[in-house]
C-alpha positions in Angstrom: 0.0 0.0 0.0 1.3 3.5 -0.9 0.7 6.6 1.2 -0.1 9.8 -0.7 -0.3 13.4 0.5 -1.6 15.6 -2.2 -4.5 15.7 -4.8 -1.9 15.6 -7.6 -0.3 12.5 -6.2 -3.7 10.8 -5.9 -4.7 11.7 -9.5 -1.3 10.6 -10.9 -1.5 7.2 -9.0 -5.0 6.6 -10.4 -4.4 7.7 -14.0 -3.2 4.4 -15.3 -5.8 2.2 -13.6 -8.5 4.6 -14.9 -7.1 4.4 -18.4 -7.1 0.6 -18.1 -10.8 0.6 -17.1 -10.2 -0.6 -13.6 -12.9 0.2 -11.1 -12.0 2.5 -8.1 -13.5 2.3 -4.6 -13.1 5.0 -2.0 -13.5 4.6 1.7 -13.4 8.1 3.4 -12.3 8.0 7.0 -11.1 10.4 9.7 -8.7 7.8 11.0 -8.9 6.0 14.4 -9.9 3.0 12.4 -11.9 0.2 13.9 -13.6 -2.9 12.6 -16.4 -0.9 11.2 -13.9 0.9 8.9 -12.2 -2.4 8.1 -15.6 -3.9 7.0 -15.9 -1.0 4.5 -12.4 -1.5 3.1 -12.9 -5.2 2.8 -16.2 -4.7 0.9 -14.4 -2.2 -1.4 -11.7 -4.8 -1.9 -14.3 -7.3 -3.0 -16.1 -4.9 -5.3 -13.3 -2.9 -6.9 -10.0 -3.3 -8.6 -8.4 -0.3 -6.8 -9.1 0.7 -3.2 -8.4 4.2 -1.9 -8.7 5.0 1.8 -8.7 8.6 2.7 -7.5 9.6 6.2 -8.3 13.2 7.2 -9.5 14.6 10.5 -11.8 17.3 9.1 -11.8 20.4 11.3 -14.8 21.8 9.4 -17.2 19.2 10.9 -16.3 19.7 14.6 -18.4 22.0 16.6 -16.1 22.0 19.7 -12.4 22.8 19.6 -11.9 20.4 22.5 -13.5 17.5 20.6 -11.2 18.1 17.6 -8.2 18.3 19.8 -9.1 15.1 21.6 -9.8 13.1 18.4 -7.4 10.2 18.3 -4.7 10.2 15.7 -2.3 7.4 14.9 -1.5 7.2 11.2 0.9 4.3 11.5 -1.7 2.1 13.2 -4.4 3.2 10.7 -2.1 2.5 7.7 -1.4 -1.0 9.0 -5.1 -1.7 9.4 -6.0 -0.3 6.0 -3.3 -2.3 4.3 -4.3 -5.5 6.1 -7.9 -4.9 5.0 -6.9 -4.6 1.3 -6.3 -0.9 0.6 -4.0 0.0 -2.3 -3.6 3.7 -1.6 -3.9 5.7 1.6 -4.5 9.4 1.0 -3.5 11.3 4.2 -3.4 15.0 3.4 -2.5 17.8 5.7 -5.2 20.4 6.6 -3.5 23.1 4.3 -3.7 20.7 1.4 -7.5 20.3 1.8 -8.2 23.8 2.9 -5.5 26.0 1.3 -5.1 29.7 2.3 -8.0 31.7 1.1 -10.4 28.7 0.8 -13.9 30.2 0.7 -16.3 27.5 -0.6 -18.9 25.6 1.4 -21.2 22.9 0.1 -24.6 23.0 1.8 -27.2 20.2 1.4 -30.6 21.5 2.4 -33.5 19.6 4.0 -32.0 16.3 5.1 -29.1 18.0 6.8 -31.1 20.4 9.0 -32.8 18.2 11.7 -31.3 16.1 14.5 -27.5 16.2 14.0 -27.9 19.3 11.9 -29.9 21.1 14.6 -27.6 20.0 17.5 -24.4 20.6 15.6 -24.8 23.7 13.5 -22.6 23.7 10.4 -21.5 20.1 10.9 -23.0 18.8 7.7 -21.7 21.7 5.7 -18.2 20.6 6.8 -19.1 17.0 5.9 -20.5 17.9 2.5 -17.6 20.1 1.6 -14.9 17.7 2.4 -16.7 14.7 0.9 -17.2 16.7 -2.3 -13.5 17.4 -2.4 -12.6 13.8 -1.8 -15.0 12.6 -4.5 -13.7 15.2 -7.0 -10.1 14.3 -6.3 -10.5 10.5 -6.5 -13.4 10.2 -8.9 -14.4 6.8 -7.6 -16.9 4.4 -9.1 -18.1 3.5 -5.6 -17.8 5.3 -2.2 -18.4 3.4 1.0 -20.0 4.7 4.2 -21.3 3.1 7.4 -25.0 3.2 8.3 -24.2 4.1 11.9 -23.9 7.7 10.7 -27.3 7.4 9.0 -28.0 11.1 8.5 -24.5 11.6 7.1 -25.2 8.8 4.6 -28.5 10.4 3.6 -26.8 13.8 3.2 -24.1 12.3 1.0 -26.7 10.4 -1.1 -28.6 13.6 -1.7 -25.3 15.4 -2.5 -24.3 12.8 -5.1 -27.8 12.7 -6.6 -28.3 16.5 -6.8 -24.8 17.1 -8.4 -25.2 14.1 -10.7 -21.9 12.8 -9.6 -21.0 9.6 -11.6 -20.6 7.1 -8.7 -22.5 4.7 -6.5 -22.8 5.3 -2.8 -22.8 2.1 -0.7 -24.0 2.1 2.9 -22.9 -0.9 4.9 -24.4 -2.2 8.2 -23.3 -0.9 11.6 -20.6 -3.1 13.2 -21.1 -3.6 16.9 -19.3 -5.0 19.9 -20.4 -8.3 21.3 -22.8 -6.6 23.7 -24.3 -4.4 21.0 -22.5 -1.1 21.4 -22.0 0.5 18.0 -18.3 0.7 17.1 -17.1 4.3 17.3 -13.7 6.0 17.5 -15.1 7.8 20.5 -15.7 4.6 22.5 -12.1 4.4 23.6 -12.6 7.7 25.5 -15.4 6.2 27.7 -14.6 5.4 31.3 -15.4 1.8 32.4 -18.6 2.9 34.1 -19.7 5.1 31.1 -18.9 2.2 28.8 -21.5 0.2 30.6 -24.0 3.1 30.6 -23.4 3.6 26.9 -25.4 0.4 26.2 -28.5 2.6 26.9 -28.5 3.7 23.3 -28.8 0.2 21.9 -31.2 -0.8 24.6 -33.5 2.1 23.7 -33.3 1.2 20.0 -34.0 -2.5 20.8 -37.1 -1.5 22.9 -38.5 0.6 20.0 -37.8 -2.2 17.5 -39.5 -4.7 19.8 -42.6 -2.5 20.2 -42.7 -2.1 16.4 -42.5 -5.9 15.9 -45.3 -6.3 18.4 -47.5 -4.1 16.3 -47.0 -0.6 17.6 -47.0 2.0 14.8 -47.5 5.3 16.7 -44.1 7.1 16.8 -44.7 8.6 20.2 -45.4 5.2 21.7 -42.2 3.9 20.1 -40.2 6.8 21.4 -41.7 6.2 24.9 -40.6 2.6 24.9 -37.0 3.6 23.8 -36.9 6.4 26.4 -37.9 4.2 29.2 -35.2 1.7 28.3 -32.6 4.4 28.2 -33.5 5.9 31.5 -33.0 2.5 33.1 -29.3 3.1 32.4 -29.5 6.7 33.7 -29.0 8.1 30.2 -31.1 11.0 28.8 -31.0 11.4 25.1 -30.1 14.6 23.4 -32.6 13.6 20.8 -34.6 10.4 20.1 -36.6 10.6 16.9 -38.6 8.4 14.5 -37.9 9.7 11.0 -38.1 8.8 7.3 -34.7 7.1 6.5 -34.3 9.1 3.3 -35.5 12.6 4.2 -35.2 12.5 7.9 -38.6 14.2 8.2 -40.5 13.2 11.4 -42.8 10.2 11.1 -46.0 10.2 13.1 -47.2 6.7 12.2 -44.9 3.9 11.0 -46.6 2.3 8.0 -43.5 1.5 6.1 -39.8 1.7 6.9 -38.7 4.2 9.5 -35.5 5.0 11.3 -35.2 5.4 15.0 -32.2 7.7 15.6 -30.7 8.6 19.0 -27.8 10.8 20.3 -26.8 11.1 23.9 -23.9 12.2 26.0 -22.5 9.5 28.3 -20.2 11.2 30.7 -18.3 13.7 28.4 -18.6 11.6 25.3 -21.4 12.1 22.7 -22.6 9.0 21.0 -25.1 8.3 18.2 -26.9 5.2 17.0 -29.9 4.1 15.0 -32.0 1.2 13.8 -34.5 0.6 11.0 -38.0 -0.5 12.0 -41.1 -1.3 10.1 -41.3 -2.9 6.6 -38.0 -2.5 4.8 
């Protein structure tokens, strides 16, 4: 696996494979790789001839300076994991390469970006959409791979690609979880042992909503109540807990088809998110 730093290096490395008609897969990451990222890289390896993993901690999508400063960074470890999973190229640019002096462009995706994470983290999805657009333009992949744990991010990126008619397919892959159900996240390593146990409240809440839906409950407020009660048993209060359309993220009052139950909560000092699909899908 080769490590590249600049857009020009990426384009040069992909020029010959592109001329030869080889398919290119991109896995965008912010590093701190875990088995969720590994699953994306492995899927890209199965699907594509060339696999590019980007590693860039994007300052534009952090709302808190302390959160950005605390984000784990270990390029050597990430590179080893990416190589073992089958990556051909690791693109790890510096901030000034992505946002050069005088950079003044922001990509805003309306609608789907404005509720839930968008409401609680103003500007977050502008940062996501801007950097993902830059990654897609630089690599020009045939397929880009994202995890469904960040379900709203995935919906924003799907809308971005559709609206701009970008010539690629966006693949969303299932959330990878610990044995006890906790969704894998780079933030999990920052949980204290007690908070790690309490963090299961998010999955327990989602499971309660899913069980209620399976039992025949379609009223969104009743589903929310079931999830909230389960979370409170672990002494965790959600920042938001919503039943929404999985494509538009508009609120759903009655679950007649597929719906997404999405939750965010702070456990100790760490903010976590999770989600699950319910209904017919």
